[in-house]
C-alpha atoms as an extended CHARMM CRD file, in Angstrom:
* protein
*
       133  EXT
         1         1  MET       CA            -11.8940000000        7.0400000000        3.6710000000  PROA      1               0.0000000000
         2         2  ARG       CA            -12.8540000000        4.6780000000        6.4160000000  PROA      2               0.0000000000
         3         3  ALA       CA            -12.4780000000        0.9250000000        6.2600000000  PROA      3               0.0000000000
         4         4  PRO       CA            -13.6730000000       -1.6010000000        8.8300000000  PROA      4               0.0000000000
         5         5  VAL       CA            -11.4700000000       -2.9070000000       11.6380000000  PROA      5               0.0000000000
         6         6  GLY       CA            -10.0480000000        0.5310000000       12.4010000000  PROA      6               0.0000000000
         7         7  LEU       CA             -8.0160000000        0.7970000000        9.2050000000  PROA      7               0.0000000000
         8         8  GLU       CA             -7.8740000000        4.0160000000        7.2570000000  PROA      8               0.0000000000
         9         9  TRP       CA             -7.1650000000        4.1400000000        3.5450000000  PROA      9               0.0000000000
        10        10  ASP       CA             -7.0050000000        6.6500000000        0.7610000000  PROA      10              0.0000000000
        11        11  ARG       CA             -5.9630000000        6.5420000000       -2.8670000000  PROA      11              0.0000000000
        12        12  MET       CA             -2.5950000000        7.8860000000       -3.8860000000  PROA      12              0.0000000000
        13        13  PRO       CA             -2.8800000000       11.4150000000       -5.1880000000  PROA      13              0.0000000000
        14        14  ALA       CA             -2.9430000000       11.7160000000       -8.9520000000  PROA      14              0.0000000000
        15        15  GLY       CA             -0.5520000000       13.8530000000      -10.9280000000  PROA      15              0.0000000000
        16        16  LYS       CA              2.6570000000       15.5250000000       -9.8440000000  PROA      16              0.0000000000
        17        17  VAL       CA              2.0490000000       15.6650000000       -6.0990000000  PROA      17              0.0000000000
        18        18  ARG       CA              5.0190000000       15.4660000000       -3.7660000000  PROA      18              0.0000000000
        19        19  ILE       CA              4.5720000000       12.3130000000       -1.7100000000  PROA      19              0.0000000000
        20        20  ALA       CA              6.0730000000       13.9840000000        1.3840000000  PROA      20              0.0000000000
        21        21  ASP       CA              3.5100000000       16.8100000000        1.2110000000  PROA      21              0.0000000000
        22        22  TRP       CA              0.6320000000       14.3420000000        0.8920000000  PROA      22              0.0000000000
        23        23  ILE       CA              1.9000000000       12.1710000000        3.7700000000  PROA      23              0.0000000000
        24        24  SER       CA              2.4490000000       15.2850000000        5.8890000000  PROA      24              0.0000000000
        25        25  ARG       CA             -1.2190000000       16.2280000000        5.4500000000  PROA      25              0.0000000000
        26        26  VAL       CA             -2.2710000000       12.7010000000        6.4200000000  PROA      26              0.0000000000
        27        27  LYS       CA             -0.0060000000       12.8090000000        9.5030000000  PROA      27              0.0000000000
        28        28  ALA       CA             -1.5820000000       16.1140000000       10.5780000000  PROA      28              0.0000000000
        29        29  VAL       CA             -4.9390000000       14.3070000000       10.8030000000  PROA      29              0.0000000000
        30        30  TYR       CA             -3.4790000000       11.0420000000       12.1890000000  PROA      30              0.0000000000
        31        31  PRO       CA             -0.4660000000       11.9020000000       14.3850000000  PROA      31              0.0000000000
        32        32  HSD       CA              0.1760000000        8.2010000000       15.2180000000  PROA      32              0.0000000000
        33        33  LEU       CA              0.4950000000        7.2590000000       11.5500000000  PROA      33              0.0000000000
        34        34  ILE       CA              2.5810000000        4.1840000000       10.7150000000  PROA      34              0.0000000000
        35        35  MET       CA              3.7400000000        3.4000000000        7.1900000000  PROA      35              0.0000000000
        36        36  LEU       CA              3.9430000000       -0.1260000000        5.7940000000  PROA      36              0.0000000000
        37        37  ALA       CA              5.3910000000       -0.8010000000        2.3670000000  PROA      37              0.0000000000
        38        38  GLU       CA              5.8940000000       -3.8670000000        0.2480000000  PROA      38              0.0000000000
        39        39  LEU       CA              9.6330000000       -4.1730000000       -0.3100000000  PROA      39              0.0000000000
        40        40  ALA       CA             10.4370000000       -2.9730000000       -3.8100000000  PROA      40              0.0000000000
        41        41  GLN       CA             12.2380000000       -5.2800000000       -6.1730000000  PROA      41              0.0000000000
        42        42  ALA       CA             12.9130000000       -5.5070000000       -9.8630000000  PROA      42              0.0000000000
        43        43  MET       CA             10.7250000000       -7.9640000000      -11.7630000000  PROA      43              0.0000000000
        44        44  PRO       CA             11.9000000000      -10.2730000000      -14.5700000000  PROA      44              0.0000000000
        45        45  LYS       CA             11.5810000000       -8.6930000000      -18.0150000000  PROA      45              0.0000000000
        46        46  GLN       CA             10.8580000000       -5.2670000000      -16.4720000000  PROA      46              0.0000000000
        47        47  GLY       CA             12.5200000000       -2.4690000000      -18.4150000000  PROA      47              0.0000000000
        48        48  VAL       CA             15.3860000000       -0.4160000000      -17.0330000000  PROA      48              0.0000000000
        49        49  THR       CA             13.4070000000        2.8360000000      -17.1200000000  PROA      49              0.0000000000
        50        50  SER       CA             10.4210000000        1.3640000000      -15.3390000000  PROA      50              0.0000000000
        51        51  CYS       CA             12.6960000000       -0.2280000000      -12.6780000000  PROA      51              0.0000000000
        52        52  PHE       CA             14.3560000000        3.1330000000      -12.0970000000  PROA      52              0.0000000000
        53        53  ARG       CA             11.0370000000        4.9780000000      -11.7810000000  PROA      53              0.0000000000
        54        54  TYR       CA              9.6060000000        2.3260000000       -9.4690000000  PROA      54              0.0000000000
        55        55  GLY       CA             12.6820000000        2.5220000000       -7.2160000000  PROA      55              0.0000000000
        56        56  GLN       CA             12.5630000000        6.3100000000       -7.2530000000  PROA      56              0.0000000000
        57        57  HSD       CA              8.8860000000        6.2990000000       -6.2770000000  PROA      57              0.0000000000
        58        58  PHE       CA              9.4830000000        3.7000000000       -3.5550000000  PROA      58              0.0000000000
        59        59  ALA       CA             12.3850000000        5.7250000000       -2.1090000000  PROA      59              0.0000000000
        60        60  SER       CA             10.1620000000        8.8090000000       -1.8710000000  PROA      60              0.0000000000
        61        61  PHE       CA              8.0040000000        6.9960000000        0.6880000000  PROA      61              0.0000000000
        62        62  GLU       CA             11.0080000000        5.9660000000        2.7610000000  PROA      62              0.0000000000
        63        63  ASP       CA             12.4340000000        9.5000000000        2.6070000000  PROA      63              0.0000000000
        64        64  ALA       CA              9.0830000000       11.0050000000        3.6420000000  PROA      64              0.0000000000
        65        65  ALA       CA              8.8740000000        8.6410000000        6.6190000000  PROA      65              0.0000000000
        66        66  ILE       CA             12.3860000000        9.5720000000        7.7590000000  PROA      66              0.0000000000
        67        67  HSD       CA             11.8020000000       13.3080000000        7.2380000000  PROA      67              0.0000000000
        68        68  LEU       CA              8.4130000000       13.2830000000        9.0000000000  PROA      68              0.0000000000
        69        69  LYS       CA              9.5950000000       10.8860000000       11.7590000000  PROA      69              0.0000000000
        70        70  ILE       CA              6.9490000000        8.2890000000       10.9170000000  PROA      70              0.0000000000
        71        71  PRO       CA              7.5630000000        4.6530000000       11.8920000000  PROA      71              0.0000000000
        72        72  TYR       CA              8.2360000000        2.8210000000        8.6280000000  PROA      72              0.0000000000
        73        73  HSD       CA              8.1830000000       -0.9330000000        8.0160000000  PROA      73              0.0000000000
        74        74  GLU       CA              8.9790000000       -2.8710000000        4.8540000000  PROA      74              0.0000000000
        75        75  VAL       CA              7.7360000000       -6.3930000000        4.1940000000  PROA      75              0.0000000000
        76        76  ARG       CA              8.5400000000       -8.8230000000        1.4060000000  PROA      76              0.0000000000
        77        77  PRO       CA              5.5330000000      -10.0030000000       -0.6210000000  PROA      77              0.0000000000
        78        78  ALA       CA              6.2000000000      -13.6560000000        0.2270000000  PROA      78              0.0000000000
        79        79  ILE       CA              6.0430000000      -12.9190000000        3.9700000000  PROA      79              0.0000000000
        80        80  TRP       CA              2.7870000000      -10.9830000000        4.1390000000  PROA      80              0.0000000000
        81        81  LYS       CA              1.0680000000      -13.1450000000        1.5120000000  PROA      81              0.0000000000
        82        82  LYS       CA              1.9840000000      -16.3720000000        3.3130000000  PROA      82              0.0000000000
        83        83  ALA       CA              0.7300000000      -14.9580000000        6.6320000000  PROA      83              0.0000000000
        84        84  MET       CA             -2.5420000000      -13.9330000000        4.9450000000  PROA      84              0.0000000000
        85        85  GLY       CA             -2.9090000000      -17.3490000000        3.2360000000  PROA      85              0.0000000000
        86        86  LEU       CA             -2.4770000000      -15.9910000000       -0.2860000000  PROA      86              0.0000000000
        87        87  SER       CA             -0.6800000000      -17.1430000000       -3.4070000000  PROA      87              0.0000000000
        88        88  SER       CA              1.0750000000      -14.8630000000       -5.8880000000  PROA      88              0.0000000000
        89        89  ASP       CA             -2.1570000000      -14.6990000000       -7.9410000000  PROA      89              0.0000000000
        90        90  LYS       CA             -3.4600000000      -11.1270000000       -7.8400000000  PROA      90              0.0000000000
        91        91  MET       CA             -7.0690000000      -12.3800000000       -7.9830000000  PROA      91              0.0000000000
        92        92  ASP       CA             -6.5020000000      -14.1110000000       -4.6270000000  PROA      92              0.0000000000
        93        93  SER       CA             -5.6660000000      -10.7090000000       -3.1390000000  PROA      93              0.0000000000
        94        94  ILE       CA             -8.7950000000       -9.1160000000       -4.5920000000  PROA      94              0.0000000000
        95        95  THR       CA            -10.9730000000      -11.9760000000       -3.2930000000  PROA      95              0.0000000000
        96        96  ALA       CA             -9.4160000000      -11.8170000000        0.1900000000  PROA      96              0.0000000000
        97        97  CYS       CA             -9.8150000000       -8.0340000000        0.3080000000  PROA      97              0.0000000000
        98        98  ARG       CA            -13.4630000000       -8.2640000000       -0.7350000000  PROA      98              0.0000000000
        99        99  ARG       CA            -14.0320000000      -10.8230000000        2.0290000000  PROA      99              0.0000000000
       100       100  LEU       CA            -12.2720000000       -8.7940000000        4.7470000000  PROA      100             0.0000000000
       101       101  PHE       CA            -13.3890000000       -5.3350000000        3.6270000000  PROA      101             0.0000000000
       102       102  PRO       CA            -16.7110000000       -5.7010000000        1.7940000000  PROA      102             0.0000000000
       103       103  ALA       CA            -17.4860000000       -1.9790000000        2.0430000000  PROA      103             0.0000000000
       104       104  VAL       CA            -14.3370000000       -0.9490000000        0.1490000000  PROA      104             0.0000000000
       105       105  ASP       CA            -14.7760000000       -0.2260000000       -3.5440000000  PROA      105             0.0000000000
       106       106  LEU       CA            -11.7170000000       -1.5780000000       -5.3680000000  PROA      106             0.0000000000
       107       107  ILE       CA            -12.6810000000       -0.0700000000       -8.7120000000  PROA      107             0.0000000000
       108       108  PRO       CA            -10.8780000000        3.2500000000       -9.2240000000  PROA      108             0.0000000000
       109       109  PRO       CA            -12.7460000000        6.1390000000      -10.8650000000  PROA      109             0.0000000000
       110       110  GLY       CA            -12.8020000000        5.7420000000      -14.6330000000  PROA      110             0.0000000000
       111       111  CYS       CA            -11.9830000000        2.0200000000      -14.4890000000  PROA      111             0.0000000000
       112       112  ARG       CA            -14.1130000000       -1.0630000000      -14.9830000000  PROA      112             0.0000000000
       113       113  LYS       CA            -12.2630000000       -3.6870000000      -12.9830000000  PROA      113             0.0000000000
       114       114  GLU       CA            -10.9930000000       -4.0250000000       -9.4380000000  PROA      114             0.0000000000
       115       115  HSD       CA             -7.4600000000       -2.8260000000       -8.7720000000  PROA      115             0.0000000000
       116       116  ASP       CA             -5.1580000000       -5.4680000000       -7.2800000000  PROA      116             0.0000000000
       117       117  GLY       CA             -2.7690000000       -2.7810000000       -5.9740000000  PROA      117             0.0000000000
       118       118  MET       CA             -5.5130000000       -1.2460000000       -3.8450000000  PROA      118             0.0000000000
       119       119  ALA       CA             -6.4700000000       -4.6980000000       -2.5540000000  PROA      119             0.0000000000
       120       120  GLU       CA             -2.8880000000       -5.5610000000       -1.6910000000  PROA      120             0.0000000000
       121       121  ALA       CA             -2.2930000000       -2.2280000000        0.0690000000  PROA      121             0.0000000000
       122       122  LEU       CA             -5.2530000000       -2.9200000000        2.3520000000  PROA      122             0.0000000000
       123       123  LEU       CA             -4.0950000000       -6.4800000000        2.9490000000  PROA      123             0.0000000000
       124       124  ILE       CA             -0.5960000000       -5.2830000000        3.8780000000  PROA      124             0.0000000000
       125       125  ALA       CA             -2.1600000000       -2.8650000000        6.3630000000  PROA      125             0.0000000000
       126       126  GLU       CA             -4.2430000000       -5.7180000000        7.8010000000  PROA      126             0.0000000000
       127       127  TRP       CA             -1.1210000000       -7.8980000000        7.9980000000  PROA      127             0.0000000000
       128       128  GLY       CA              0.5760000000       -5.1010000000        9.9790000000  PROA      128             0.0000000000
       129       129  ARG       CA             -2.4210000000       -4.6710000000       12.2730000000  PROA      129             0.0000000000
       130       130  ARG       CA             -2.4710000000       -8.4030000000       13.0260000000  PROA      130             0.0000000000
       131       131  ARG       CA              1.2360000000       -8.2630000000       13.8700000000  PROA      131             0.0000000000
       132       132  GLY       CA              0.7140000000       -5.3170000000       16.1730000000  PROA      132             0.0000000000
       133       133  ILE       CA              2.6950000000       -2.9000000000       14.0270000000  PROA      133             0.0000000000
């Protein structure tokens, strides 16, 4: 899907889709693809199983980038949020995303409220674009 300012975005595939296969299809359409990811970290009071799954999922992106020879950049939340003038409040991210990308629908199918993860993914991409990544 197209977003303003030359950014492209798409939702993560649902179900048991191999991330590398999905990224490979995206790269076939956009050969100059660059991947940006928020640096994964464990959160206080997060369970062991959920930490493990989150790390496993995060590593699949890094592995896909290496395998497909895609430039890959990680950024800590504090760095990109400070540069974008945001606090840790997820509503700030949604508000900023709405302001920068008014045409983007942040409400996933079957949901009633805007998704902060979608907003933050777009804001990380915008942070990267502003840095010339």
